[in-house]
C-alpha positions as CSV (number, residue, x, y, z in Angstrom):
1,M,15.5,12.8,-1.8
2,T,13.5,9.8,-0.6
3,A,10.3,9.1,1.2
4,T,9.3,6.7,4.1
5,G,7.0,3.9,3.1
6,I,4.3,3.3,5.7
7,V,2.2,0.1,5.3
8,Q,-1.2,-0.1,7.0
9,A,-2.3,-3.7,7.8
10,R,-4.5,-5.4,10.3
11,M,-6.0,-8.8,11.1
12,G,-9.6,-7.7,11.7
13,S,-10.9,-7.5,8.1
14,E,-14.6,-8.2,8.0
15,R,-14.5,-9.4,4.4
16,C,-11.4,-11.7,4.7
17,P,-10.4,-12.1,8.4
18,G,-6.8,-12.7,9.1
19,K,-5.8,-12.1,5.5
20,S,-2.5,-10.3,6.4
21,M,-1.1,-13.6,7.8
22,E,-2.4,-15.9,5.0
23,L,0.3,-17.5,3.0
24,V,1.1,-16.5,-0.6
25,G,4.0,-18.3,-2.2
26,G,4.9,-19.7,1.2
27,A,5.2,-16.3,3.0
28,P,2.6,-14.3,5.0
29,V,1.0,-11.6,3.0
30,V,2.4,-8.9,5.3
31,A,5.9,-10.2,4.8
32,V,5.5,-10.2,1.0
33,V,4.2,-6.6,1.0
34,L,7.0,-5.4,3.3
35,G,9.7,-7.3,1.4
36,R,8.6,-5.9,-2.0
37,L,8.6,-2.4,-0.7
38,T,12.1,-2.6,0.7
39,K,13.3,-3.1,-2.9
40,A,12.1,0.5,-3.8
41,K,15.2,2.7,-4.2
42,R,13.3,5.9,-3.4
43,L,12.1,4.6,0.0
44,S,14.7,5.2,2.7
45,R,12.7,3.2,5.2
46,V,9.7,0.9,5.4
47,V,7.4,0.9,8.4
48,L,4.5,-1.2,9.4
49,A,1.6,0.8,11.0
50,T,-0.9,-1.5,12.6
51,S,-3.4,-1.1,15.5
52,K,-3.1,-1.5,19.2
53,L,-5.6,-4.4,19.2
54,D,-4.4,-7.7,20.6
55,M,-5.2,-9.5,17.4
56,D,-2.6,-7.3,15.6
57,V,0.3,-8.4,17.8
58,V,1.1,-11.1,15.4
59,L,1.7,-8.6,12.6
60,A,4.0,-6.5,14.8
61,E,6.0,-9.5,15.7
62,K,6.3,-10.7,12.1
63,A,7.5,-7.2,11.0
64,E,10.0,-6.9,13.9
65,A,11.4,-10.4,13.0
66,L,12.0,-9.1,9.5
67,G,13.8,-6.0,10.9
68,I,10.9,-3.7,10.0
69,P,10.1,-0.9,12.4
70,V,6.6,-1.0,13.8
71,F,4.1,1.6,15.0
72,R,0.9,0.7,16.7
73,G,-1.9,3.2,16.9
74,S,-5.6,3.9,16.4
75,E,-7.6,1.2,14.7
76,A,-10.1,3.5,12.9
77,D,-8.2,6.9,12.7
78,L,-5.7,6.2,10.0
79,V,-4.8,9.8,9.6
80,D,-3.6,9.8,13.2
81,R,-1.9,6.5,12.8
82,F,0.0,7.6,9.7
83,L,1.0,10.9,11.2
84,A,2.2,9.4,14.5
85,A,4.2,6.7,12.6
86,A,5.7,9.4,10.3
87,H,6.7,11.6,13.2
88,K,8.4,8.7,14.8
89,Y,10.2,7.1,11.8
90,A,10.2,9.4,8.8
91,E,13.6,10.6,7.7
92,T,12.3,13.1,5.1
93,P,9.1,15.2,4.9
94,Y,7.5,12.7,2.5
95,I,5.7,9.4,3.0
96,V,4.2,6.8,0.8
97,R,1.0,5.2,2.0
98,A,0.8,1.6,1.1
99,T,-1.7,-1.1,2.2
100,G,-1.4,-4.7,3.1
101,D,-4.0,-5.4,0.5
102,N,-1.6,-4.7,-2.4
103,V,0.2,-8.0,-2.1
104,F,2.3,-7.7,-5.3
105,V,3.1,-4.0,-4.8
106,D,5.5,-2.9,-7.6
107,W,8.8,-1.3,-6.4
108,N,9.3,0.5,-9.7
109,E,5.9,2.1,-9.5
110,I,6.7,3.3,-6.0
111,D,10.0,4.8,-7.2
112,R,8.2,6.6,-10.0
113,L,5.6,7.9,-7.7
114,V,8.1,9.3,-5.2
115,E,10.2,10.9,-7.9
116,F,7.2,12.5,-9.5
117,G,5.8,13.8,-6.2
118,I,9.0,15.3,-4.9
119,E,10.2,16.8,-8.2
120,G,6.7,18.4,-8.8
121,G,6.3,19.7,-5.3
122,W,3.0,17.9,-4.9
123,D,1.1,17.5,-1.7
124,F,-0.6,14.3,-2.8
125,V,-0.2,12.0,-5.8
126,G,-2.4,9.0,-6.5
127,F,-2.8,6.8,-9.5
128,D,-5.3,6.6,-12.4
129,N,-5.8,4.0,-15.1
130,E,-7.2,5.2,-18.4
131,V,-7.6,1.6,-19.7
132,Y,-9.1,-0.2,-16.7
133,K,-10.8,2.5,-14.7
134,D,-11.4,0.4,-11.5
135,R,-7.9,-0.9,-11.3
136,I,-6.0,2.2,-10.3
137,N,-3.9,1.0,-7.3
138,D,-3.3,-2.7,-7.1
139,F,0.4,-2.2,-7.4
140,A,1.4,1.0,-5.6
141,G,0.2,3.5,-3.1
142,E,-0.1,7.3,-2.6
143,F,2.6,9.9,-2.2
144,I,1.9,12.4,0.6
145,K,3.8,15.4,1.8
146,L,3.9,15.2,5.6
147,E,3.0,18.8,6.1
148,A,-0.1,18.3,3.9
149,L,-1.3,15.3,6.0
150,E,-0.8,17.4,9.1
151,R,-3.1,20.0,7.6
152,V,-5.7,17.3,6.8
153,A,-5.6,16.2,10.5
154,A,-6.3,19.7,11.6
155,L,-9.1,20.4,9.0
156,T,-11.4,17.3,9.3
157,D,-12.9,15.2,12.0
158,D,-15.1,13.3,9.5
159,P,-14.7,9.6,10.4
160,Y,-14.6,8.6,6.6
161,D,-11.8,11.1,5.9
162,R,-9.8,9.9,9.0
163,E,-10.2,6.2,8.1
164,H,-9.3,6.4,4.5
165,V,-6.6,9.1,4.5
166,F,-7.0,10.2,0.9
167,P,-10.6,11.4,0.5
168,Y,-10.0,14.9,1.9
169,F,-7.2,15.6,-0.6
170,Y,-9.4,14.7,-3.6
171,A,-12.4,16.6,-2.2
172,H,-10.4,19.8,-1.7
173,P,-8.1,20.5,-4.6
174,D,-8.4,24.2,-3.8
175,Q,-6.5,23.6,-0.6
176,F,-3.8,21.1,-1.8
177,K,-1.7,20.5,-4.8
178,V,-3.1,17.2,-5.9
179,T,-2.7,15.0,-9.0
180,R,-2.7,11.5,-10.4
181,I,-0.3,9.6,-12.6
182,Q,-1.2,6.8,-15.0
183,V,-0.5,3.2,-14.0
184,H,2.4,1.9,-16.0
185,P,1.2,0.1,-19.2
186,S,3.0,-3.1,-18.1
187,L,0.6,-3.3,-15.2
188,H,-2.6,-2.9,-17.2
189,T,-5.0,-5.7,-16.5
190,P,-8.7,-6.1,-15.8
191,V,-7.9,-8.8,-13.2
192,K,-8.4,-7.7,-9.6
193,L,-5.1,-8.2,-7.8
194,D,-5.7,-6.5,-4.4
195,L,-6.8,-8.5,-1.4
196,D,-10.4,-7.8,-0.2
197,Y,-12.3,-11.1,-0.4
198,P,-11.6,-14.8,0.0
199,E,-11.8,-15.2,-3.8
200,D,-9.0,-12.6,-4.2
201,L,-6.9,-14.6,-1.8
202,E,-7.5,-17.8,-3.8
203,L,-6.2,-16.1,-7.0
204,L,-3.2,-14.6,-5.2
205,Q,-2.3,-17.9,-3.7
206,A,-2.6,-19.6,-7.1
207,I,-0.2,-17.0,-8.5
208,G,2.1,-17.7,-5.5
209,E,2.3,-21.3,-6.5
210,E,3.6,-20.3,-9.9
211,V,6.5,-18.2,-8.8
212,A,9.8,-19.0,-7.2
213,D,9.7,-16.1,-4.8
214,P,6.7,-13.8,-4.2
215,I,8.9,-11.0,-3.0
216,E,11.3,-11.1,-6.0
217,V,8.8,-11.7,-8.9
218,P,8.3,-8.6,-11.0
219,S,4.8,-7.3,-11.1
220,P,4.4,-7.5,-14.9
221,E,5.1,-11.2,-14.5
222,V,2.3,-11.4,-11.9
223,V,0.0,-9.7,-14.4
224,R,0.9,-12.3,-17.1
225,I,0.3,-15.2,-14.7
226,A,-2.9,-13.8,-13.4
227,S,-4.2,-13.4,-16.9
228,Q,-3.4,-17.0,-17.7
229,L,-5.0,-18.3,-14.6
230,R,-8.1,-16.2,-15.1
231,S,-8.5,-17.3,-18.7
232,V,-8.2,-20.9,-17.7
233,S,-10.8,-20.5,-14.9
234,L,-13.2,-19.0,-17.4
C-alpha cells in the first residue's frame, strides 16, 4: 500500500518572498522538493497544492512542466486545500503532507513514515528528535489518514488549525490515533535546514553549490556538507 504525497507551496511568504522559485543547485526550490519526493517508493503520486492567487501561477506552471499534477485552492485554509487535492488525486486513503520549505526532503524518511503509518493503522504520524528537539521535520513530512483529515475538517473552524493542518491532531489524542517517530540518526544535526528566512536560503544555496544534483544528493550528505559550511562560517 502507498500514499499520495501532497506538497504545499506558495510564493507569498512574508519572511522570504518568492522562496519557492529561488534556485538551489541550479533548480527552483519547488522543483527540488517535487523531484526528491518522486524518488520515494511508498508514494504512488506526488501533487503540488498551491493557492489560487495570481502570484502562484508560476508554481503551477513549473510543476506541470515537470509532469506533476497541480491543485489550486484556498490560500489560508490548508485543511480544505489538502482535502480537495486528495479527493481529486489520491489513489489510496493515505496522504503525506510535505512542504516546500523542506528543500532536501529525504525519500527514505518518507518511505519509513508511510510504512509505519499504514502498518500501525495510525491516523496521524509526525516526527520527533530526541537529540535536537527543535529539528524535528527538516527532511520529511506527516502521514495522515484521509478519513481522519475529513474528521478534522468537520470538527474545527479555528483558523490556526485550518492553516497548519496538524495542530488539531496533537491537541486531541483522545479523538485520533496519533504518534511520532524518531528522526533517523543519519539526519541528526543542529543546523537548520528548512527554508523560512533569507539566511536559510543562503545556506541552502551554498549547499547546492557543493553537490552535483540537488535532487539526487542523499540527505545525510546534505547534513555533512551543512555541518562543514556552518563550522567554517563560525
